[in-house]
KOLNUGU-814493 format. One record per atom (N, C-alpha, C, O): residue in three letters; atom name; y, x, z. Coordinates in nm, 2 decimals, always signed. Layout:
<nodes>
res,atom,y,x,z
Ala,CA,Y,X,Z $
...
</nodes>
This chain:
<nodes>
res,atom,y,x,z
Met,N,-0.65,+0.68,+1.84 $
Met,CA,-0.71,+0.77,+1.93 $
Met,C,-0.86,+0.74,+1.92 $
Met,O,-0.91,+0.63,+1.90 $
Gly,N,-0.94,+0.84,+1.94 $
Gly,CA,-1.09,+0.83,+1.92 $
Gly,C,-1.15,+0.77,+2.05 $
Gly,O,-1.09,+0.75,+2.15 $
Ile,N,-1.28,+0.75,+2.03 $
Ile,CA,-1.36,+0.70,+2.15 $
Ile,C,-1.37,+0.80,+2.25 $
Ile,O,-1.40,+0.92,+2.22 $
Arg,N,-1.35,+0.77,+2.38 $
Arg,CA,-1.35,+0.87,+2.48 $
Arg,C,-1.48,+0.85,+2.56 $
Arg,O,-1.50,+0.75,+2.63 $
Leu,N,-1.57,+0.95,+2.55 $
Leu,CA,-1.69,+0.95,+2.62 $
Leu,C,-1.70,+1.08,+2.69 $
Leu,O,-1.63,+1.18,+2.66 $
Arg,N,-1.79,+1.10,+2.79 $
Arg,CA,-1.81,+1.22,+2.86 $
Arg,C,-1.95,+1.27,+2.83 $
Arg,O,-2.04,+1.19,+2.84 $
Arg,N,-1.96,+1.40,+2.81 $
Arg,CA,-2.09,+1.46,+2.80 $
Arg,C,-2.14,+1.46,+2.95 $
Arg,O,-2.07,+1.51,+3.03 $
Arg,N,-2.26,+1.42,+2.97 $
Arg,CA,-2.31,+1.42,+3.10 $
Arg,C,-2.42,+1.53,+3.11 $
Arg,O,-2.48,+1.57,+3.01 $
Pro,N,-2.45,+1.58,+3.23 $
Pro,CA,-2.56,+1.67,+3.25 $
Pro,C,-2.68,+1.62,+3.18 $
Pro,O,-2.72,+1.50,+3.21 $
Gly,N,-2.75,+1.70,+3.11 $
Gly,CA,-2.87,+1.65,+3.04 $
Gly,C,-2.85,+1.60,+2.90 $
Gly,O,-2.95,+1.57,+2.83 $
Met,N,-2.73,+1.58,+2.86 $
Met,CA,-2.70,+1.53,+2.72 $
Met,C,-2.75,+1.63,+2.62 $
Met,O,-2.79,+1.60,+2.51 $
Leu,N,-2.73,+1.76,+2.65 $
Leu,CA,-2.79,+1.87,+2.57 $
Leu,C,-2.92,+1.90,+2.62 $
Leu,O,-2.95,+1.89,+2.74 $
Met,N,-3.00,+1.96,+2.54 $
Met,CA,-3.13,+2.01,+2.59 $
Met,C,-3.11,+2.11,+2.69 $
Met,O,-3.01,+2.19,+2.68 $
Pro,N,-3.18,+2.12,+2.80 $
Pro,CA,-3.15,+2.21,+2.91 $
Pro,C,-3.14,+2.35,+2.87 $
Pro,O,-3.05,+2.42,+2.92 $
Ala,N,-3.21,+2.40,+2.78 $
Ala,CA,-3.20,+2.54,+2.74 $
Ala,C,-3.06,+2.57,+2.67 $
Ala,O,-3.01,+2.68,+2.68 $
Met,N,-3.01,+2.46,+2.61 $
Met,CA,-2.88,+2.48,+2.54 $
Met,C,-2.77,+2.48,+2.65 $
Met,O,-2.67,+2.55,+2.63 $
Glu,N,-2.78,+2.39,+2.75 $
Glu,CA,-2.67,+2.38,+2.85 $
Glu,C,-2.64,+2.51,+2.91 $
Glu,O,-2.52,+2.54,+2.94 $
Asp,N,-2.74,+2.59,+2.94 $
Asp,CA,-2.71,+2.72,+3.01 $
Asp,C,-2.63,+2.82,+2.93 $
Asp,O,-2.55,+2.90,+2.99 $
Thr,N,-2.64,+2.82,+2.80 $
Thr,CA,-2.57,+2.92,+2.72 $
Thr,C,-2.47,+2.86,+2.63 $
Thr,O,-2.40,+2.93,+2.55 $
Ala,N,-2.45,+2.73,+2.63 $
Ala,CA,-2.35,+2.66,+2.54 $
Ala,C,-2.21,+2.71,+2.57 $
Ala,O,-2.17,+2.72,+2.69 $
Ala,N,-2.13,+2.73,+2.47 $
Ala,CA,-1.99,+2.77,+2.49 $
Ala,C,-1.91,+2.66,+2.56 $
Ala,O,-1.81,+2.69,+2.62 $
Cys,N,-1.95,+2.54,+2.55 $
Cys,CA,-1.88,+2.43,+2.61 $
Cys,C,-1.92,+2.40,+2.75 $
Cys,O,-1.86,+2.31,+2.82 $
Lys,N,-2.01,+2.48,+2.80 $
Lys,CA,-2.06,+2.46,+2.94 $
Lys,C,-1.94,+2.47,+3.04 $
Lys,O,-1.86,+2.57,+3.03 $
Gly,N,-1.92,+2.37,+3.12 $
Gly,CA,-1.81,+2.38,+3.22 $
Gly,C,-1.67,+2.34,+3.17 $
Gly,O,-1.58,+2.33,+3.24 $
Met,N,-1.66,+2.31,+3.04 $
Met,CA,-1.53,+2.27,+2.98 $
Met,C,-1.51,+2.12,+3.00 $
Met,O,-1.60,+2.05,+3.02 $
Asp,N,-1.38,+2.08,+3.00 $
Asp,CA,-1.35,+1.94,+3.00 $
Asp,C,-1.40,+1.88,+2.86 $
Asp,O,-1.35,+1.92,+2.76 $
Thr,N,-1.49,+1.79,+2.87 $
Thr,CA,-1.56,+1.75,+2.74 $
Thr,C,-1.48,+1.64,+2.67 $
Thr,O,-1.53,+1.60,+2.56 $
Asp,N,-1.37,+1.59,+2.72 $
Asp,CA,-1.29,+1.49,+2.65 $
Asp,C,-1.26,+1.54,+2.51 $
Asp,O,-1.25,+1.47,+2.41 $
Met,N,-1.23,+1.67,+2.50 $
Met,CA,-1.19,+1.73,+2.37 $
Met,C,-1.29,+1.71,+2.26 $
Met,O,-1.26,+1.71,+2.14 $
Phe,N,-1.42,+1.69,+2.30 $
Phe,CA,-1.53,+1.68,+2.20 $
Phe,C,-1.54,+1.53,+2.16 $
Phe,O,-1.62,+1.50,+2.07 $
Phe,N,-1.47,+1.44,+2.22 $
Phe,CA,-1.48,+1.30,+2.19 $
Phe,C,-1.35,+1.23,+2.15 $
Phe,O,-1.35,+1.11,+2.13 $
Val,N,-1.24,+1.31,+2.14 $
Val,CA,-1.11,+1.25,+2.10 $
Val,C,-1.08,+1.31,+1.97 $
Val,O,-1.07,+1.43,+1.95 $
Gly,N,-1.07,+1.22,+1.87 $
Gly,CA,-1.05,+1.25,+1.73 $
Gly,C,-0.95,+1.36,+1.70 $
Gly,O,-0.98,+1.45,+1.62 $
Glu,N,-0.83,+1.35,+1.75 $
Glu,CA,-0.73,+1.45,+1.72 $
Glu,C,-0.76,+1.59,+1.78 $
Glu,O,-0.70,+1.69,+1.75 $
Met,N,-0.86,+1.60,+1.87 $
Met,CA,-0.90,+1.72,+1.93 $
Met,C,-1.01,+1.79,+1.86 $
Met,O,-1.05,+1.90,+1.90 $
Ala,N,-1.06,+1.73,+1.76 $
Ala,CA,-1.18,+1.78,+1.68 $
Ala,C,-1.16,+1.93,+1.64 $
Ala,O,-1.25,+2.00,+1.65 $
Pro,N,-1.05,+1.96,+1.58 $
Pro,CA,-1.03,+2.10,+1.54 $
Pro,C,-1.05,+2.20,+1.65 $
Pro,O,-1.11,+2.31,+1.63 $
Gln,N,-1.00,+2.17,+1.77 $
Gln,CA,-1.01,+2.26,+1.89 $
Gln,C,-1.16,+2.26,+1.93 $
Gln,O,-1.21,+2.37,+1.96 $
Ala,N,-1.22,+2.15,+1.93 $
Ala,CA,-1.36,+2.14,+1.97 $
Ala,C,-1.45,+2.22,+1.87 $
Ala,O,-1.54,+2.29,+1.92 $
Lys,N,-1.42,+2.21,+1.75 $
Lys,CA,-1.50,+2.28,+1.65 $
Lys,C,-1.48,+2.43,+1.66 $
Lys,O,-1.57,+2.51,+1.63 $
Ala,N,-1.36,+2.47,+1.70 $
Ala,CA,-1.33,+2.61,+1.72 $
Ala,C,-1.42,+2.67,+1.84 $
Ala,O,-1.47,+2.78,+1.83 $
Val,N,-1.44,+2.59,+1.94 $
Val,CA,-1.53,+2.63,+2.05 $
Val,C,-1.67,+2.65,+2.00 $
Val,O,-1.74,+2.74,+2.03 $
Cys,N,-1.71,+2.55,+1.92 $
Cys,CA,-1.85,+2.56,+1.86 $
Cys,C,-1.87,+2.68,+1.78 $
Cys,O,-1.98,+2.74,+1.77 $
Gly,N,-1.76,+2.73,+1.71 $
Gly,CA,-1.77,+2.84,+1.62 $
Gly,C,-1.82,+2.97,+1.69 $
Gly,O,-1.87,+3.06,+1.63 $
Phe,N,-1.79,+2.97,+1.82 $
Phe,CA,-1.83,+3.09,+1.90 $
Phe,C,-1.96,+3.07,+1.99 $
Phe,O,-1.99,+3.15,+2.07 $
Cys,N,-2.02,+2.96,+1.97 $
Cys,CA,-2.13,+2.92,+2.05 $
Cys,C,-2.27,+2.98,+2.01 $
Cys,O,-2.30,+2.97,+1.89 $
Pro,N,-2.34,+3.04,+2.10 $
Pro,CA,-2.47,+3.10,+2.06 $
Pro,C,-2.58,+2.99,+2.03 $
Pro,O,-2.68,+3.03,+1.97 $
Val,N,-2.56,+2.87,+2.06 $
Val,CA,-2.66,+2.76,+2.04 $
Val,C,-2.61,+2.66,+1.94 $
Val,O,-2.66,+2.55,+1.94 $
Met,N,-2.51,+2.69,+1.86 $
Met,CA,-2.45,+2.60,+1.77 $
Met,C,-2.55,+2.53,+1.68 $
Met,O,-2.54,+2.41,+1.66 $
Glu,N,-2.64,+2.60,+1.62 $
Glu,CA,-2.73,+2.54,+1.52 $
Glu,C,-2.82,+2.44,+1.59 $
Glu,O,-2.85,+2.33,+1.54 $
Arg,N,-2.87,+2.48,+1.71 $
Arg,CA,-2.96,+2.38,+1.78 $
Arg,C,-2.88,+2.26,+1.82 $
Arg,O,-2.93,+2.15,+1.82 $
Cys,N,-2.76,+2.28,+1.87 $
Cys,CA,-2.67,+2.17,+1.90 $
Cys,C,-2.64,+2.08,+1.78 $
Cys,O,-2.64,+1.95,+1.80 $
Lys,N,-2.62,+2.14,+1.67 $
Lys,CA,-2.59,+2.06,+1.55 $
Lys,C,-2.72,+1.98,+1.51 $
Lys,O,-2.70,+1.86,+1.48 $
Glu,N,-2.83,+2.04,+1.52 $
Glu,CA,-2.96,+1.96,+1.49 $
Glu,C,-2.97,+1.85,+1.59 $
Glu,O,-3.01,+1.73,+1.55 $
Trp,N,-2.95,+1.87,+1.71 $
Trp,CA,-2.95,+1.77,+1.82 $
Trp,C,-2.85,+1.66,+1.78 $
Trp,O,-2.89,+1.54,+1.78 $
Gly,N,-2.73,+1.69,+1.75 $
Gly,CA,-2.63,+1.59,+1.72 $
Gly,C,-2.67,+1.51,+1.60 $
Gly,O,-2.65,+1.39,+1.60 $
Ile,N,-2.72,+1.57,+1.49 $
Ile,CA,-2.76,+1.50,+1.38 $
Ile,C,-2.87,+1.40,+1.41 $
Ile,O,-2.87,+1.28,+1.36 $
Arg,N,-2.96,+1.43,+1.49 $
Arg,CA,-3.07,+1.34,+1.53 $
Arg,C,-3.04,+1.24,+1.63 $
Arg,O,-3.09,+1.13,+1.63 $
His,N,-2.95,+1.27,+1.73 $
His,CA,-2.93,+1.18,+1.84 $
His,C,-2.80,+1.13,+1.87 $
His,O,-2.79,+1.03,+1.95 $
Glu,N,-2.69,+1.19,+1.82 $
Glu,CA,-2.56,+1.15,+1.87 $
Glu,C,-2.48,+1.08,+1.76 $
Glu,O,-2.47,+1.11,+1.65 $
Glu,N,-2.41,+0.97,+1.81 $
Glu,CA,-2.33,+0.89,+1.72 $
Glu,C,-2.18,+0.94,+1.72 $
Glu,O,-2.11,+0.93,+1.62 $
Phe,N,-2.13,+0.98,+1.84 $
Phe,CA,-1.99,+1.01,+1.85 $
Phe,C,-1.97,+1.16,+1.90 $
Phe,O,-2.05,+1.22,+1.96 $
Gly,N,-1.85,+1.21,+1.87 $
Gly,CA,-1.81,+1.34,+1.92 $
Gly,C,-1.85,+1.45,+1.83 $
Gly,O,-1.91,+1.43,+1.72 $
Val,N,-1.81,+1.57,+1.87 $
Val,CA,-1.84,+1.69,+1.80 $
Val,C,-1.96,+1.75,+1.86 $
Val,O,-1.96,+1.78,+1.98 $
Trp,N,-2.06,+1.78,+1.78 $
Trp,CA,-2.18,+1.84,+1.83 $
Trp,C,-2.22,+1.95,+1.72 $
Trp,O,-2.23,+1.93,+1.61 $
Gly,N,-2.23,+2.08,+1.77 $
Gly,CA,-2.27,+2.19,+1.68 $
Gly,C,-2.16,+2.21,+1.57 $
Gly,O,-2.20,+2.25,+1.46 $
Gly,N,-2.04,+2.18,+1.60 $
Gly,CA,-1.93,+2.20,+1.50 $
Gly,C,-1.92,+2.09,+1.40 $
Gly,O,-1.84,+2.11,+1.31 $
Met,N,-1.99,+1.98,+1.42 $
Met,CA,-1.98,+1.87,+1.32 $
Met,C,-1.93,+1.75,+1.39 $
Met,O,-1.98,+1.72,+1.50 $
Asp,N,-1.84,+1.67,+1.33 $
Asp,CA,-1.80,+1.55,+1.39 $
Asp,C,-1.89,+1.43,+1.34 $
Asp,O,-1.98,+1.46,+1.26 $
Glu,N,-1.87,+1.32,+1.39 $
Glu,CA,-1.96,+1.20,+1.36 $
Glu,C,-1.96,+1.17,+1.21 $
Glu,O,-2.06,+1.13,+1.16 $
Tyr,N,-1.85,+1.19,+1.14 $
Tyr,CA,-1.84,+1.16,+1.00 $
Tyr,C,-1.93,+1.26,+0.92 $
Tyr,O,-2.00,+1.23,+0.82 $
Glu,N,-1.92,+1.39,+0.96 $
Glu,CA,-2.00,+1.49,+0.89 $
Glu,C,-2.15,+1.47,+0.92 $
Glu,O,-2.23,+1.49,+0.82 $
Arg,N,-2.18,+1.43,+1.04 $
Arg,CA,-2.32,+1.41,+1.07 $
Arg,C,-2.38,+1.28,+0.99 $
Arg,O,-2.49,+1.28,+0.95 $
Arg,N,-2.29,+1.18,+0.98 $
Arg,CA,-2.34,+1.06,+0.91 $
Arg,C,-2.36,+1.10,+0.76 $
Arg,O,-2.45,+1.05,+0.70 $
Ala,N,-2.28,+1.18,+0.70 $
Ala,CA,-2.30,+1.23,+0.56 $
Ala,C,-2.43,+1.30,+0.55 $
Ala,O,-2.50,+1.28,+0.45 $
Val,N,-2.46,+1.39,+0.65 $
Val,CA,-2.59,+1.46,+0.64 $
Val,C,-2.70,+1.36,+0.65 $
Val,O,-2.80,+1.37,+0.58 $
Arg,N,-2.69,+1.26,+0.74 $
Arg,CA,-2.80,+1.16,+0.76 $
Arg,C,-2.82,+1.08,+0.63 $
Arg,O,-2.93,+1.06,+0.59 $
Arg,N,-2.71,+1.04,+0.56 $
Arg,CA,-2.72,+0.97,+0.44 $
Arg,C,-2.78,+1.05,+0.33 $
Arg,O,-2.87,+1.01,+0.26 $
Ala,N,-2.74,+1.18,+0.32 $
Ala,CA,-2.80,+1.27,+0.22 $
Ala,C,-2.95,+1.29,+0.24 $
Ala,O,-3.03,+1.29,+0.15 $
Asp,N,-2.99,+1.30,+0.37 $
Asp,CA,-3.13,+1.32,+0.40 $
Asp,C,-3.21,+1.19,+0.37 $
Asp,O,-3.32,+1.20,+0.32 $
Ala,N,-3.15,+1.08,+0.40 $
Ala,CA,-3.21,+0.95,+0.36 $
Ala,C,-3.23,+0.93,+0.21 $
Ala,O,-3.34,+0.89,+0.17 $
Arg,N,-3.13,+0.97,+0.14 $
Arg,CA,-3.14,+0.96,-0.01 $
Arg,C,-3.24,+1.06,-0.06 $
Arg,O,-3.32,+1.02,-0.15 $
Leu,N,-3.25,+1.18,-0.01 $
Leu,CA,-3.35,+1.27,-0.05 $
Leu,C,-3.49,+1.22,-0.02 $
Leu,O,-3.58,+1.23,-0.10 $
Arg,N,-3.51,+1.16,+0.10 $
Arg,CA,-3.64,+1.11,+0.14 $
Arg,C,-3.68,+0.99,+0.04 $
Arg,O,-3.79,+0.98,+0.00 $
Leu,N,-3.58,+0.91,+0.01 $
Leu,CA,-3.60,+0.79,-0.08 $
Leu,C,-3.64,+0.84,-0.21 $
Leu,O,-3.74,+0.79,-0.27 $
Asn,N,-3.57,+0.94,-0.26 $
Asn,CA,-3.60,+1.00,-0.40 $
Asn,C,-3.73,+1.06,-0.40 $
Asn,O,-3.80,+1.07,-0.51 $
Gln,N,-3.78,+1.12,-0.29 $
Gln,CA,-3.91,+1.18,-0.29 $
Gln,C,-4.02,+1.09,-0.25 $
Gln,O,-4.14,+1.12,-0.25 $
Gly,N,-3.99,+0.96,-0.23 $
Gly,CA,-4.09,+0.86,-0.20 $
Gly,C,-4.13,+0.86,-0.06 $
Gly,O,-4.23,+0.80,-0.02 $
Leu,N,-4.05,+0.92,+0.03 $
Leu,CA,-4.08,+0.93,+0.17 $
Leu,C,-4.00,+0.82,+0.24 $
Leu,O,-3.89,+0.79,+0.19 $
Arg,N,-4.04,+0.77,+0.35 $
Arg,CA,-3.96,+0.68,+0.43 $
Arg,C,-3.94,+0.72,+0.56 $
Arg,O,-3.87,+0.66,+0.64 $
</nodes>
């Protein structure tokens, strides 16, 4: 079973919370590993999915954010780090 955390008010940027597809939902599904497919399905219909994904990549360690789980976000972070390293940026 995955780590169980709750999204708290303010965890998303305020402009996102008002229009996010997950607003008002039981957020356990976004933090329980076997529920990831259902959580990602909610994200697929969300008008702020891209902003949420960017937020998740920058700030969140666990759960589904913007349709990406923690493993997918870690892969993006590693790829970004390799790119910056290859370009001589730190």
